[in-house]
PDB file of N, CA, C and O in Angstrom:
ATOM      1  N   MET A   1       0.840  -1.181   0.000  1.00  0.00           N
ATOM      2  CA  MET A   1       0.000   0.000   0.000  1.00  0.00           C
ATOM      3  C   MET A   1       0.882   1.240   0.000  1.00  0.00           C
ATOM      4  O   MET A   1       1.740   1.384   0.871  1.00  0.00           O
ATOM      5  N   PRO A   2       0.689   2.130  -0.952  1.00  0.00           N
ATOM      6  CA  PRO A   2       1.536   3.331  -1.016  1.00  0.00           C
ATOM      7  C   PRO A   2       1.118   4.382   0.014  1.00  0.00           C
ATOM      8  O   PRO A   2      -0.057   4.518   0.355  1.00  0.00           O
ATOM      9  N   ILE A   3       2.106   5.107   0.488  1.00  0.00           N
ATOM     10  CA  ILE A   3       1.856   6.241   1.377  1.00  0.00           C
ATOM     11  C   ILE A   3       2.053   7.499   0.553  1.00  0.00           C
ATOM     12  O   ILE A   3       3.095   7.678  -0.079  1.00  0.00           O
ATOM     13  N   PHE A   4       1.055   8.370   0.557  1.00  0.00           N
ATOM     14  CA  PHE A   4       1.132   9.623  -0.184  1.00  0.00           C
ATOM     15  C   PHE A   4       1.140  10.798   0.786  1.00  0.00           C
ATOM     16  O   PHE A   4       0.594  10.712   1.886  1.00  0.00           O
ATOM     17  N   GLU A   5       1.761  11.890   0.370  1.00  0.00           N
ATOM     18  CA  GLU A   5       1.785  13.120   1.152  1.00  0.00           C
ATOM     19  C   GLU A   5       0.847  14.124   0.488  1.00  0.00           C
ATOM     20  O   GLU A   5       0.798  14.219  -0.738  1.00  0.00           O
ATOM     21  N   TYR A   6       0.108  14.867   1.300  1.00  0.00           N
ATOM     22  CA  TYR A   6      -0.868  15.819   0.796  1.00  0.00           C
ATOM     23  C   TYR A   6      -0.792  17.135   1.558  1.00  0.00           C
ATOM     24  O   TYR A   6      -0.321  17.190   2.694  1.00  0.00           O
ATOM     25  N   ILE A   7      -1.272  18.203   0.901  1.00  0.00           N
ATOM     26  CA  ILE A   7      -1.542  19.477   1.565  1.00  0.00           C
ATOM     27  C   ILE A   7      -3.011  19.770   1.313  1.00  0.00           C
ATOM     28  O   ILE A   7      -3.469  19.764   0.171  1.00  0.00           O
ATOM     29  N   CYS A   8      -3.754  20.030   2.401  1.00  0.00           N
ATOM     30  CA  CYS A   8      -5.172  20.354   2.289  1.00  0.00           C
ATOM     31  C   CYS A   8      -5.320  21.761   1.697  1.00  0.00           C
ATOM     32  O   CYS A   8      -4.697  22.706   2.182  1.00  0.00           O
ATOM     33  N   GLN A   9      -6.128  21.898   0.669  1.00  0.00           N
ATOM     34  CA  GLN A   9      -6.343  23.191   0.028  1.00  0.00           C
ATOM     35  C   GLN A   9      -7.291  24.074   0.830  1.00  0.00           C
ATOM     36  O   GLN A   9      -7.414  25.265   0.544  1.00  0.00           O
ATOM     37  N   GLU A  10      -7.964  23.506   1.833  1.00  0.00           N
ATOM     38  CA  GLU A  10      -8.890  24.283   2.671  1.00  0.00           C
ATOM     39  C   GLU A  10      -8.183  24.881   3.895  1.00  0.00           C
ATOM     40  O   GLU A  10      -8.359  26.062   4.192  1.00  0.00           O
ATOM     41  N   CYS A  11      -7.379  24.068   4.610  1.00  0.00           N
ATOM     42  CA  CYS A  11      -6.766  24.544   5.857  1.00  0.00           C
ATOM     43  C   CYS A  11      -5.237  24.522   5.851  1.00  0.00           C
ATOM     44  O   CYS A  11      -4.618  24.866   6.858  1.00  0.00           O
ATOM     45  N   ASN A  12      -4.612  24.121   4.725  1.00  0.00           N
ATOM     46  CA  ASN A  12      -3.154  24.058   4.561  1.00  0.00           C
ATOM     47  C   ASN A  12      -2.465  23.047   5.470  1.00  0.00           C
ATOM     48  O   ASN A  12      -1.255  23.126   5.679  1.00  0.00           O
ATOM     49  N   HIS A  13      -3.230  22.093   6.015  1.00  0.00           N
ATOM     50  CA  HIS A  13      -2.645  21.041   6.849  1.00  0.00           C
ATOM     51  C   HIS A  13      -1.865  20.078   5.955  1.00  0.00           C
ATOM     52  O   HIS A  13      -2.374  19.643   4.921  1.00  0.00           O
ATOM     53  N   ARG A  14      -0.639  19.744   6.344  1.00  0.00           N
ATOM     54  CA  ARG A  14       0.203  18.810   5.597  1.00  0.00           C
ATOM     55  C   ARG A  14       0.142  17.469   6.326  1.00  0.00           C
ATOM     56  O   ARG A  14       0.322  17.410   7.542  1.00  0.00           O
ATOM     57  N   PHE A  15      -0.116  16.379   5.567  1.00  0.00           N
ATOM     58  CA  PHE A  15      -0.227  15.068   6.195  1.00  0.00           C
ATOM     59  C   PHE A  15       0.103  13.963   5.207  1.00  0.00           C
ATOM     60  O   PHE A  15       0.196  14.194   4.002  1.00  0.00           O
ATOM     61  N   GLU A  16       0.279  12.752   5.738  1.00  0.00           N
ATOM     62  CA  GLU A  16       0.512  11.562   4.936  1.00  0.00           C
ATOM     63  C   GLU A  16      -0.696  10.651   5.084  1.00  0.00           C
ATOM     64  O   GLU A  16      -1.357  10.650   6.123  1.00  0.00           O
ATOM     65  N   ALA A  17      -0.983   9.874   4.042  1.00  0.00           N
ATOM     66  CA  ALA A  17      -2.104   8.941   4.091  1.00  0.00           C
ATOM     67  C   ALA A  17      -1.770   7.691   3.293  1.00  0.00           C
ATOM     68  O   ALA A  17      -1.149   7.763   2.232  1.00  0.00           O
ATOM     69  N   ILE A  18      -2.190   6.543   3.818  1.00  0.00           N
ATOM     70  CA  ILE A  18      -2.085   5.291   3.075  1.00  0.00           C
ATOM     71  C   ILE A  18      -3.340   5.200   2.226  1.00  0.00           C
ATOM     72  O   ILE A  18      -4.456   5.243   2.744  1.00  0.00           O
ATOM     73  N   VAL A  19      -3.151   5.075   0.918  1.00  0.00           N
ATOM     74  CA  VAL A  19      -4.288   5.104  -0.005  1.00  0.00           C
ATOM     75  C   VAL A  19      -4.371   3.771  -0.748  1.00  0.00           C
ATOM     76  O   VAL A  19      -3.391   3.308  -1.331  1.00  0.00           O
ATOM     77  N   GLN A  20      -5.552   3.166  -0.717  1.00  0.00           N
ATOM     78  CA  GLN A  20      -5.788   1.900  -1.411  1.00  0.00           C
ATOM     79  C   GLN A  20      -6.683   2.137  -2.610  1.00  0.00           C
ATOM     80  O   GLN A  20      -7.764   2.711  -2.477  1.00  0.00           O
ATOM     81  N   GLY A  21      -6.245   1.703  -3.773  1.00  0.00           N
ATOM     82  CA  GLY A  21      -7.066   1.779  -4.984  1.00  0.00           C
ATOM     83  C   GLY A  21      -7.561   3.178  -5.284  1.00  0.00           C
ATOM     84  O   GLY A  21      -6.781   4.130  -5.331  1.00  0.00           O
ATOM     85  N   ALA A  22      -8.870   3.297  -5.488  1.00  0.00           N
ATOM     86  CA  ALA A  22      -9.486   4.575  -5.856  1.00  0.00           C
ATOM     87  C   ALA A  22      -9.992   5.349  -4.640  1.00  0.00           C
ATOM     88  O   ALA A  22     -10.792   6.273  -4.787  1.00  0.00           O
ATOM     89  N   THR A  23      -9.535   4.982  -3.444  1.00  0.00           N
ATOM     90  CA  THR A  23      -9.948   5.671  -2.231  1.00  0.00           C
ATOM     91  C   THR A  23      -9.538   7.140  -2.286  1.00  0.00           C
ATOM     92  O   THR A  23      -8.402   7.456  -2.641  1.00  0.00           O
ATOM     93  N   VAL A  24     -10.455   8.034  -1.938  1.00  0.00           N
ATOM     94  CA  VAL A  24     -10.168   9.466  -1.894  1.00  0.00           C
ATOM     95  C   VAL A  24      -9.911   9.836  -0.431  1.00  0.00           C
ATOM     96  O   VAL A  24     -10.819   9.740   0.394  1.00  0.00           O
ATOM     97  N   PRO A  25      -8.676  10.262  -0.097  1.00  0.00           N
ATOM     98  CA  PRO A  25      -8.381  10.618   1.291  1.00  0.00           C
ATOM     99  C   PRO A  25      -9.030  11.939   1.688  1.00  0.00           C
ATOM    100  O   PRO A  25      -9.393  12.752   0.839  1.00  0.00           O
ATOM    101  N   ALA A  26      -9.166  12.131   2.990  1.00  0.00           N
ATOM    102  CA  ALA A  26      -9.700  13.383   3.530  1.00  0.00           C
ATOM    103  C   ALA A  26      -8.701  13.942   4.531  1.00  0.00           C
ATOM    104  O   ALA A  26      -7.966  13.190   5.172  1.00  0.00           O
ATOM    105  N   CYS A  27      -8.676  15.243   4.661  1.00  0.00           N
ATOM    106  CA  CYS A  27      -7.795  15.918   5.607  1.00  0.00           C
ATOM    107  C   CYS A  27      -8.179  15.502   7.040  1.00  0.00           C
ATOM    108  O   CYS A  27      -9.348  15.598   7.412  1.00  0.00           O
ATOM    109  N   PRO A  28      -7.216  15.046   7.837  1.00  0.00           N
ATOM    110  CA  PRO A  28      -7.535  14.659   9.208  1.00  0.00           C
ATOM    111  C   PRO A  28      -7.886  15.853  10.099  1.00  0.00           C
ATOM    112  O   PRO A  28      -8.471  15.683  11.168  1.00  0.00           O
ATOM    113  N   SER A  29      -7.528  17.054   9.659  1.00  0.00           N
ATOM    114  CA  SER A  29      -7.791  18.251  10.450  1.00  0.00           C
ATOM    115  C   SER A  29      -9.190  18.817  10.217  1.00  0.00           C
ATOM    116  O   SER A  29      -9.919  19.092  11.170  1.00  0.00           O
ATOM    117  N   CYS A  30      -9.568  18.992   8.925  1.00  0.00           N
ATOM    118  CA  CYS A  30     -10.857  19.633   8.625  1.00  0.00           C
ATOM    119  C   CYS A  30     -11.808  18.740   7.826  1.00  0.00           C
ATOM    120  O   CYS A  30     -12.937  19.140   7.540  1.00  0.00           O
ATOM    121  N   LYS A  31     -11.359  17.530   7.463  1.00  0.00           N
ATOM    122  CA  LYS A  31     -12.164  16.544   6.722  1.00  0.00           C
ATOM    123  C   LYS A  31     -12.423  16.910   5.261  1.00  0.00           C
ATOM    124  O   LYS A  31     -13.213  16.236   4.601  1.00  0.00           O
ATOM    125  N   ALA A  32     -11.788  17.947   4.743  1.00  0.00           N
ATOM    126  CA  ALA A  32     -11.949  18.337   3.337  1.00  0.00           C
ATOM    127  C   ALA A  32     -11.285  17.308   2.431  1.00  0.00           C
ATOM    128  O   ALA A  32     -10.337  16.637   2.840  1.00  0.00           O
ATOM    129  N   THR A  33     -11.774  17.182   1.214  1.00  0.00           N
ATOM    130  CA  THR A  33     -11.188  16.254   0.241  1.00  0.00           C
ATOM    131  C   THR A  33     -10.504  16.992  -0.906  1.00  0.00           C
ATOM    132  O   THR A  33     -10.039  16.357  -1.853  1.00  0.00           O
ATOM    133  N   LYS A  34     -10.435  18.303  -0.839  1.00  0.00           N
ATOM    134  CA  LYS A  34      -9.730  19.093  -1.850  1.00  0.00           C
ATOM    135  C   LYS A  34      -8.263  19.155  -1.431  1.00  0.00           C
ATOM    136  O   LYS A  34      -7.853  20.027  -0.665  1.00  0.00           O
ATOM    137  N   LEU A  35      -7.472  18.195  -1.961  1.00  0.00           N
ATOM    138  CA  LEU A  35      -6.088  18.020  -1.534  1.00  0.00           C
ATOM    139  C   LEU A  35      -5.129  18.145  -2.706  1.00  0.00           C
ATOM    140  O   LEU A  35      -5.496  17.890  -3.853  1.00  0.00           O
ATOM    141  N   GLN A  36      -3.898  18.541  -2.408  1.00  0.00           N
ATOM    142  CA  GLN A  36      -2.842  18.597  -3.411  1.00  0.00           C
ATOM    143  C   GLN A  36      -1.812  17.545  -3.037  1.00  0.00           C
ATOM    144  O   GLN A  36      -1.214  17.606  -1.962  1.00  0.00           O
ATOM    145  N   LYS A  37      -1.600  16.564  -3.940  1.00  0.00           N
ATOM    146  CA  LYS A  37      -0.613  15.511  -3.686  1.00  0.00           C
ATOM    147  C   LYS A  37       0.779  16.116  -3.825  1.00  0.00           C
ATOM    148  O   LYS A  37       1.045  16.891  -4.743  1.00  0.00           O
ATOM    149  N   GLN A  38       1.665  15.747  -2.891  1.00  0.00           N
ATOM    150  CA  GLN A  38       3.028  16.266  -2.867  1.00  0.00           C
ATOM    151  C   GLN A  38       4.022  15.192  -3.272  1.00  0.00           C
ATOM    152  O   GLN A  38       3.721  14.000  -3.209  1.00  0.00           O
ATOM    153  N   TRP A  39       5.200  15.614  -3.685  1.00  0.00           N
ATOM    154  CA  TRP A  39       6.289  14.676  -3.955  1.00  0.00           C
ATOM    155  C   TRP A  39       6.712  14.059  -2.643  1.00  0.00           C
ATOM    156  O   TRP A  39       6.811  14.760  -1.635  1.00  0.00           O
ATOM    157  N   SER A  40       6.959  12.793  -2.632  1.00  0.00           N
ATOM    158  CA  SER A  40       7.443  12.117  -1.441  1.00  0.00           C
ATOM    159  C   SER A  40       8.905  12.477  -1.226  1.00  0.00           C
ATOM    160  O   SER A  40       9.678  12.508  -2.183  1.00  0.00           O
ATOM    161  N   ALA A  41       9.294  12.748   0.011  1.00  0.00           N
ATOM    162  CA  ALA A  41      10.693  13.052   0.313  1.00  0.00           C
ATOM    163  C   ALA A  41      11.573  11.860  -0.049  1.00  0.00           C
ATOM    164  O   ALA A  41      12.720  12.045  -0.458  1.00  0.00           O
ATOM    165  N   PHE A  42      11.060  10.651   0.094  1.00  0.00           N
ATOM    166  CA  PHE A  42      11.795   9.449  -0.269  1.00  0.00           C
ATOM    167  C   PHE A  42      12.070   9.420  -1.772  1.00  0.00           C
ATOM    168  O   PHE A  42      13.166   9.049  -2.192  1.00  0.00           O
ATOM    169  N   ALA A  43      11.097   9.803  -2.574  1.00  0.00           N
ATOM    170  CA  ALA A  43      11.230   9.759  -4.027  1.00  0.00           C
ATOM    171  C   ALA A  43      12.133  10.862  -4.567  1.00  0.00           C
ATOM    172  O   ALA A  43      12.644  10.736  -5.680  1.00  0.00           O
ATOM    173  N   VAL A  44      12.343  11.935  -3.817  1.00  0.00           N
ATOM    174  CA  VAL A  44      13.086  13.078  -4.302  1.00  0.00           C
ATOM    175  C   VAL A  44      14.564  12.984  -3.963  1.00  0.00           C
ATOM    176  O   VAL A  44      15.366  13.699  -4.564  1.00  0.00           O
ATOM    177  N   GLY A  45      14.953  12.137  -3.032  1.00  0.00           N
ATOM    178  CA  GLY A  45      16.347  12.047  -2.602  1.00  0.00           C
ATOM    179  C   GLY A  45      17.291  11.687  -3.734  1.00  0.00           C
ATOM    180  O   GLY A  45      16.879  11.082  -4.724  1.00  0.00           O
ATOM    181  N   GLY A  46      18.544  12.054  -3.592  1.00  0.00           N
ATOM    182  CA  GLY A  46      19.547  11.735  -4.605  1.00  0.00           C
ATOM    183  C   GLY A  46      19.676  12.847  -5.625  1.00  0.00           C
ATOM    184  O   GLY A  46      19.126  13.936  -5.458  1.00  0.00           O
ATOM    185  N   THR A  47      20.411  12.553  -6.684  1.00  0.00           N
ATOM    186  CA  THR A  47      20.605  13.550  -7.719  1.00  0.00           C
ATOM    187  C   THR A  47      19.747  13.224  -8.925  1.00  0.00           C
ATOM    188  O   THR A  47      19.379  12.073  -9.159  1.00  0.00           O
ATOM    189  N   SER A  48      19.442  14.241  -9.668  1.00  0.00           N
ATOM    190  CA  SER A  48      18.607  14.081 -10.850  1.00  0.00           C
ATOM    191  C   SER A  48      19.112  15.023 -11.934  1.00  0.00           C
ATOM    192  O   SER A  48      19.489  16.154 -11.628  1.00  0.00           O
ATOM    193  N   PRO A  49      19.130  14.592 -13.183  1.00  0.00           N
ATOM    194  CA  PRO A  49      19.561  15.488 -14.249  1.00  0.00           C
ATOM    195  C   PRO A  49      18.569  16.619 -14.500  1.00  0.00           C
ATOM    196  O   PRO A  49      18.901  17.588 -15.183  1.00  0.00           O
ATOM    197  N   TRP A  50      17.340  16.509 -13.951  1.00  0.00           N
ATOM    198  CA  TRP A  50      16.309  17.519 -14.182  1.00  0.00           C
ATOM    199  C   TRP A  50      16.266  18.564 -13.086  1.00  0.00           C
ATOM    200  O   TRP A  50      15.578  19.573 -13.242  1.00  0.00           O
ATOM    201  N   VAL A  51      16.973  18.365 -11.979  1.00  0.00           N
ATOM    202  CA  VAL A  51      16.960  19.312 -10.875  1.00  0.00           C
ATOM    203  C   VAL A  51      18.373  19.835 -10.694  1.00  0.00           C
ATOM    204  O   VAL A  51      19.298  19.076 -10.403  1.00  0.00           O
ATOM    205  N   SER A  52      18.530  21.135 -10.869  1.00  0.00           N
ATOM    206  CA  SER A  52      19.858  21.718 -10.713  1.00  0.00           C
ATOM    207  C   SER A  52      20.052  22.196  -9.289  1.00  0.00           C
ATOM    208  O   SER A  52      19.078  22.372  -8.557  1.00  0.00           O
ATOM    209  N   SER A  53      21.289  22.408  -8.888  1.00  0.00           N
ATOM    210  CA  SER A  53      21.570  22.896  -7.544  1.00  0.00           C
ATOM    211  C   SER A  53      21.337  24.391  -7.430  1.00  0.00           C
ATOM    212  O   SER A  53      21.534  24.959  -6.356  1.00  0.00           O
ATOM    213  N   SER A  54      20.919  25.047  -8.513  1.00  0.00           N
ATOM    214  CA  SER A  54      20.695  26.485  -8.477  1.00  0.00           C
ATOM    215  C   SER A  54      19.364  26.858  -7.840  1.00  0.00           C
ATOM    216  O   SER A  54      19.069  28.041  -7.677  1.00  0.00           O
ATOM    217  N   GLY A  55      18.547  25.854  -7.475  1.00  0.00           N
ATOM    218  CA  GLY A  55      17.309  26.170  -6.785  1.00  0.00           C
ATOM    219  C   GLY A  55      16.069  25.882  -7.592  1.00  0.00           C
ATOM    220  O   GLY A  55      14.970  25.979  -7.046  1.00  0.00           O
ATOM    221  N   SER A  56      16.176  25.533  -8.860  1.00  0.00           N
ATOM    222  CA  SER A  56      14.976  25.200  -9.608  1.00  0.00           C
ATOM    223  C   SER A  56      14.621  23.750  -9.337  1.00  0.00           C
ATOM    224  O   SER A  56      15.507  22.897  -9.287  1.00  0.00           O
ATOM    225  N   GLY A  57      13.363  23.463  -9.165  1.00  0.00           N
ATOM    226  CA  GLY A  57      12.929  22.105  -8.882  1.00  0.00           C
ATOM    227  C   GLY A  57      12.596  21.935  -7.418  1.00  0.00           C
ATOM    228  O   GLY A  57      12.674  22.890  -6.644  1.00  0.00           O
ATOM    229  N   PRO A  58      12.221  20.712  -7.028  1.00  0.00           N
ATOM    230  CA  PRO A  58      11.804  20.453  -5.653  1.00  0.00           C
ATOM    231  C   PRO A  58      12.929  20.660  -4.649  1.00  0.00           C
ATOM    232  O   PRO A  58      14.110  20.549  -4.976  1.00  0.00           O
ATOM    233  N   CYS A  59      12.531  20.964  -3.426  1.00  0.00           N
ATOM    234  CA  CYS A  59      13.476  21.097  -2.322  1.00  0.00           C
ATOM    235  C   CYS A  59      14.150  19.750  -2.105  1.00  0.00           C
ATOM    236  O   CYS A  59      13.464  18.731  -2.021  1.00  0.00           O
ATOM    237  N   GLY A  60      15.462  19.719  -2.014  1.00  0.00           N
ATOM    238  CA  GLY A  60      16.185  18.474  -1.805  1.00  0.00           C
ATOM    239  C   GLY A  60      16.081  17.948  -0.390  1.00  0.00           C
ATOM    240  O   GLY A  60      16.416  16.790  -0.140  1.00  0.00           O
ATOM    241  N   THR A  61      15.619  18.781   0.556  1.00  0.00           N
ATOM    242  CA  THR A  61      15.500  18.360   1.942  1.00  0.00           C
ATOM    243  C   THR A  61      14.174  17.672   2.207  1.00  0.00           C
ATOM    244  O   THR A  61      14.139  16.593   2.798  1.00  0.00           O
ATOM    245  N   CYS A  62      13.072  18.296   1.770  1.00  0.00           N
ATOM    246  CA  CYS A  62      11.759  17.752   2.093  1.00  0.00           C
ATOM    247  C   CYS A  62      10.958  17.338   0.868  1.00  0.00           C
ATOM    248  O   CYS A  62       9.960  16.632   1.011  1.00  0.00           O
ATOM    249  N   GLY A  63      11.356  17.747  -0.327  1.00  0.00           N
ATOM    250  CA  GLY A  63      10.617  17.403  -1.529  1.00  0.00           C
ATOM    251  C   GLY A  63       9.525  18.384  -1.891  1.00  0.00           C
ATOM    252  O   GLY A  63       8.750  18.129  -2.813  1.00  0.00           O
ATOM    253  N   ASP A  64       9.443  19.505  -1.185  1.00  0.00           N
ATOM    254  CA  ASP A  64       8.415  20.501  -1.480  1.00  0.00           C
ATOM    255  C   ASP A  64       8.591  20.998  -2.912  1.00  0.00           C
ATOM    256  O   ASP A  64       9.662  21.495  -3.258  1.00  0.00           O
ATOM    257  N   PRO A  65       7.553  20.873  -3.758  1.00  0.00           N
ATOM    258  CA  PRO A  65       7.690  21.267  -5.159  1.00  0.00           C
ATOM    259  C   PRO A  65       7.866  22.768  -5.374  1.00  0.00           C
ATOM    260  O   PRO A  65       8.205  23.196  -6.477  1.00  0.00           O
ATOM    261  N   ARG A  66       7.638  23.575  -4.331  1.00  0.00           N
ATOM    262  CA  ARG A  66       7.826  25.024  -4.468  1.00  0.00           C
ATOM    263  C   ARG A  66       9.294  25.396  -4.481  1.00  0.00           C
ATOM    264  O   ARG A  66       9.632  26.536  -4.797  1.00  0.00           O
ATOM    265  N   GLY A  67      10.191  24.452  -4.140  1.00  0.00           N
ATOM    266  CA  GLY A  67      11.625  24.695  -4.222  1.00  0.00           C
ATOM    267  C   GLY A  67      12.288  24.920  -2.883  1.00  0.00           C
ATOM    268  O   GLY A  67      11.618  24.980  -1.852  1.00  0.00           O
ATOM    269  N   PRO A  68      13.611  25.044  -2.895  1.00  0.00           N
ATOM    270  CA  PRO A  68      14.379  25.231  -1.668  1.00  0.00           C
ATOM    271  C   PRO A  68      13.935  26.477  -0.911  1.00  0.00           C
ATOM    272  O   PRO A  68      13.684  27.527  -1.502  1.00  0.00           O
ATOM    273  N   GLY A  69      13.843  26.337   0.411  1.00  0.00           N
ATOM    274  CA  GLY A  69      13.458  27.464   1.260  1.00  0.00           C
ATOM    275  C   GLY A  69      11.963  27.648   1.414  1.00  0.00           C
ATOM    276  O   GLY A  69      11.536  28.532   2.156  1.00  0.00           O
ATOM    277  N   ALA A  70      11.150  26.844   0.738  1.00  0.00           N
ATOM    278  CA  ALA A  70       9.696  27.004   0.806  1.00  0.00           C
ATOM    279  C   ALA A  70       9.087  26.329   2.026  1.00  0.00           C
ATOM    280  O   ALA A  70       7.934  26.594   2.366  1.00  0.00           O
ATOM    281  N   CYS A  71       9.846  25.459   2.689  1.00  0.00           N
ATOM    282  CA  CYS A  71       9.304  24.729   3.828  1.00  0.00           C
ATOM    283  C   CYS A  71      10.006  25.152   5.113  1.00  0.00           C
ATOM    284  O   CYS A  71      10.927  25.968   5.094  1.00  0.00           O
ATOM    285  N   SER A  72       9.559  24.590   6.219  1.00  0.00           N
ATOM    286  CA  SER A  72      10.169  24.933   7.503  1.00  0.00           C
ATOM    287  C   SER A  72      11.440  24.150   7.784  1.00  0.00           C
ATOM    288  O   SER A  72      12.080  24.371   8.811  1.00  0.00           O
ATOM    289  N   MET A  73      11.826  23.225   6.879  1.00  0.00           N
ATOM    290  CA  MET A  73      13.032  22.421   7.092  1.00  0.00           C
ATOM    291  C   MET A  73      14.301  23.163   6.725  1.00  0.00           C
ATOM    292  O   MET A  73      15.391  22.747   7.119  1.00  0.00           O
ATOM    293  N   ASN A  74      14.185  24.265   5.972  1.00  0.00           N
ATOM    294  CA  ASN A  74      15.375  25.016   5.536  1.00  0.00           C
ATOM    295  C   ASN A  74      15.519  26.257   6.348  1.00  0.00           C
ATOM    296  O   ASN A  74      16.457  27.027   6.138  1.00  0.00           O
TER     297      ASN A  74
END
């Protein structure tokens, strides 16, 4: 069963959820289903020819697609 990371578009709560098949997850904070799936930090680790060290692309620390410095980990 895959674990996905989401940001709730209603309350901005960031969370992980185990999703089976066509199951639609809900935010554990506000129960909204309008969610944005995020890159998994596990999937983003390492080097990639598509992500340069100049800051374009996902954050190398947490995988935030907004780029380096967009999360609280930097």
